[in-house]
C-alpha positions in Angstrom: 19.3 8.1 27.4 17.4 11.2 26.0 18.9 11.4 22.6 20.8 9.3 20.0 21.9 9.7 16.4 19.3 8.9 13.7 20.3 5.8 11.8 19.0 7.4 8.5 20.0 11.1 8.4 22.4 11.1 11.5 20.6 14.1 13.1 19.6 14.0 16.8 16.8 11.6 17.5 14.7 12.4 20.6 13.3 10.0 23.1 9.6 9.1 22.7 9.0 6.7 25.6 10.3 3.6 27.4 8.5 0.3 27.1 9.1 -3.3 28.2 9.8 -5.9 25.5 10.0 -9.6 25.7 8.4 -9.2 29.1 11.8 -8.3 30.7 13.7 -5.4 29.1 12.8 -1.7 29.4 13.7 -0.2 26.1 13.9 3.4 24.9 12.3 4.4 21.7 13.3 7.5 19.7 12.1 9.6 16.7 14.1 11.9 14.5 12.4 15.3 14.1 14.4 15.9 10.9 13.3 12.9 8.9 10.8 11.1 11.1 12.6 7.8 11.3 12.0 6.0 14.6 14.2 3.5 16.3 15.0 1.7 19.5 18.1 2.1 21.6 20.9 -0.2 20.4 19.3 -3.6 20.3 21.3 -5.8 22.6 18.4 -8.3 22.9 18.2 -9.5 19.3 19.9 -12.8 19.8 17.1 -13.7 22.3 14.4 -12.2 20.1 15.5 -14.4 17.2 15.8 -17.6 19.1 13.1 -18.5 16.6 13.4 -16.4 13.4 9.7 -16.5 12.7 7.8 -15.1 15.6 4.7 -17.0 16.7 2.5 -14.0 16.5 3.0 -13.6 12.7 -0.2 -15.4 11.7 -0.6 -13.6 8.3 2.2 -15.3 6.4 0.0 -17.1 3.8 -2.4 -14.3 3.1 0.5 -11.8 3.0 2.2 -13.9 0.3 -1.1 -14.2 -1.7 -1.7 -10.5 -1.5 1.9 -9.7 -2.5 1.6 -12.0 -5.6 -1.6 -10.3 -6.6 0.0 -6.9 -6.7 3.6 -7.8 -7.8 2.9 -10.0 -10.8 1.1 -7.2 -12.8 3.7 -4.7 -11.7 6.5 -6.8 -13.1 4.5 -7.5 -16.3 4.0 -3.8 -17.1 7.1 -2.1 -15.7 9.9 -4.6 -15.5 11.8 -7.1 -17.7 10.2 -10.5 -16.8 12.9 -12.5 -18.5 15.4 -11.6 -15.9 15.9 -13.1 -12.4 14.2 -11.9 -9.2 14.9 -12.5 -5.6 12.8 -12.7 -2.4 15.1 -11.4 0.3 14.7 -12.7 3.8 12.0 -14.9 2.4 11.2 -16.9 5.5 10.3 -20.5 4.8 10.3 -19.8 1.1 6.6 -19.9 0.2 6.6 -16.8 -2.0 9.3 -18.1 -4.4 7.4 -21.2 -5.7 4.2 -19.1 -5.9 6.0 -16.7 -8.3 7.8 -19.6 -10.2 4.4 -21.3 -10.6 3.3 -18.1 -12.4 6.3 -18.3 -14.7 8.8 -15.9 -13.2 12.5 -16.7 -12.6 12.3 -16.1 -8.8 14.7 -17.2 -6.1 14.9 -17.2 -2.3 17.4 -16.0 0.2 17.2 -16.0 4.0 20.2 -16.4 6.3 18.2 -17.3 9.4 15.2 -19.4 8.4 14.9 -22.9 7.1 14.1 -23.1 3.4 11.0 -25.4 3.3 9.2 -24.5 0.1 11.9 -23.1 -2.3 14.5 -25.9 -2.1 16.6 -25.9 -5.1 16.0 -22.3 -5.8 18.1 -20.6 -3.1 20.4 -18.0 -4.4 22.6 -15.7 -2.3 22.4 -12.0 -2.6 25.9 -11.8 -4.0 25.5 -14.4 -6.7 24.0 -12.3 -9.4 22.2 -9.0 -10.2 18.4 -9.0 -10.0 15.8 -7.2 -11.9 14.0 -6.6 -8.7 14.3 -7.7 -5.1 11.2 -8.2 -2.9 11.5 -7.7 0.9 8.3 -8.2 2.7 8.2 -7.2 6.4 12.0 -6.9 6.5 12.9 -3.2 6.8 11.7 -2.9 10.4 14.2 -5.6 11.4 17.3 -3.8 10.1 19.9 -2.9 12.8 21.8 -0.7 10.3 18.9 0.3 8.1 20.6 2.7 5.7 23.5 0.5 5.0 21.4 -2.6 4.7 18.9 -1.0 2.2 21.8 0.3 0.1 23.3 -3.2 0.2 20.2 -4.5 -1.4 20.3 -1.7 -4.0 23.9 -2.8 -4.9 22.4 -5.9 -6.4 19.3 -4.4 -8.1 17.8 -1.1 -9.1 14.5 -1.8 -7.5 13.3 -3.0 -4.1 9.6 -3.8 -3.6 8.8 -4.1 0.0 6.2 -3.8 2.8 6.7 -2.1 6.2 4.3 0.2 8.2 5.3 3.8 7.8 5.4 5.6 11.1 3.6 9.0 11.3 5.2 12.2 12.7 4.8 12.6 15.6 5.0 8.8 16.2 2.4 7.0 18.2 3.5 6.4 21.8 2.9 3.0 23.3 -0.3 1.9 21.6 0.9 1.1 18.1 0.8 -2.6 17.3 3.7 -2.4 14.9 6.3 -1.8 17.7 6.0 -5.5 18.4 6.8 -5.4 22.1 6.0 -9.0 22.6 8.7 -10.4 20.2 11.2 -7.5 20.2 12.2 -8.0 16.6 11.0 -4.6 15.2 13.7 -2.0 15.8 13.5 0.4 12.8 10.4 2.4 11.8 10.5 4.3 8.5 8.5 7.4 7.7 7.7 9.3 4.5 10.6 11.6 5.5 13.1 8.9 5.9 12.2 7.5 2.5 12.5 11.0 1.0 15.9 11.4 2.6 17.2 8.2 1.1 15.9 9.2 -2.3 17.4 12.7 -2.2 20.8 11.5 -1.0 21.1 8.3 -3.1 19.4 9.1 -6.4 16.3 7.0 -5.7 12.6 7.3 -6.4 9.9 6.2 -3.9 6.4 5.0 -4.7 3.8 3.7 -2.3 0.3 2.4 -2.8 -2.0 0.0 -0.9 0.7 -0.8 1.7 3.3 -1.7 -0.9 6.4 0.4 -1.5 9.0 0.7 -4.2 12.4 2.1 -3.9 14.0 2.3 -7.4 16.7 4.1 -9.5 14.4 3.8 -12.5 12.1 6.6 -13.5 8.7 5.1 -13.2 5.6 7.3 -13.6 3.8 7.7 -10.3 0.5 7.4 -12.3 1.7 4.1 -13.8 2.5 2.7 -10.4 -0.7 3.8 -9.0 -2.7 2.5 -11.9 -1.2 -1.0 -11.6 -1.7 -1.1 -7.9 -5.3 0.1 -8.1 -6.2 -2.3 -11.0 -5.3 -5.6 -9.4 -8.8 -6.1 -7.9 -10.2 -6.2 -11.5 -8.5 -9.5 -12.2 -5.3 -8.1 -13.5 -3.3 -11.0 -11.9 -5.2 -13.6 -13.9 -4.9 -11.6 -17.1 -1.2 -11.0 -16.8 -0.4 -14.6 -15.6 -1.7 -15.9 -18.9 1.2 -14.2 -20.6 3.7 -16.4 -18.7 4.6 -20.0 -19.0 4.4 -21.7 -15.6 7.7 -23.2 -14.3 5.9 -25.8 -12.2 6.5 -28.8 -14.5 9.9 -27.7 -15.7 11.0 -27.1 -12.1 9.7 -30.6 -11.2 11.8 -32.2 -14.0 14.8 -30.1 -12.9 14.6 -31.1 -9.3 13.8 -34.7 -10.1 16.9 -34.8 -12.2 19.1 -33.4 -9.4 17.6 -35.9 -7.0 18.3 -38.8 -9.3 21.9 -37.6 -9.7 22.4 -37.3 -6.0 21.1 -40.9 -5.4 23.3 -42.2 -8.2 26.3 -40.5 -6.5 25.4 -42.0 -3.2 24.6 -38.7 -1.4 
């Protein structure tokens, strides 16, 4: 296969190379010359790749959550309505949700494929409400239908704060670590051009700084976004966190009450 349609702009995507994934499948990789989006051939191997939803090579989960909290809390404080609910989409085992609730934000968890270990009692499906912002860390590169799945998130919010590595144009060949050949779960690689295409065709704005990206319908000053993201290393998290009332104790009472009710009911 030398060409396939780009999953973002639907132009012709050209073959880059073939590489073995999961130690057994020789997979073709493509890049669109029009928008820069890169993708694999149709991913027939995903069921096997997700035999365990959290791949063993992802050793940065804790530090990634800590870093995301450090940048996101000030961003929400300055640019969003912090009295409204937020959702961590595809939130893995759920560590990020209690981290944000402990700060004082009304944060919830959703993940169809991973056991909720840390956010029990605070799961909320994507369809259950509208959210002020949805976070999606290391998720976009997993989307099989990336355009439709991104727009689905934006059906429930005006803003998605996310991480993914943006692929350059021309794309690296076989020496880029983000392809994830060992686990086979990374199948979609966004570029500046693919983000720009989504913005131009769907009335969105794209901001990126320090590895964190924001797709939003809201008009946010690029300078404001940059200032917040650049100021976090000056203790901005601690300063903004003092403006919130932690939910740690109130969540404890809430969950304890639910637990007592279940025991009384004989569950």
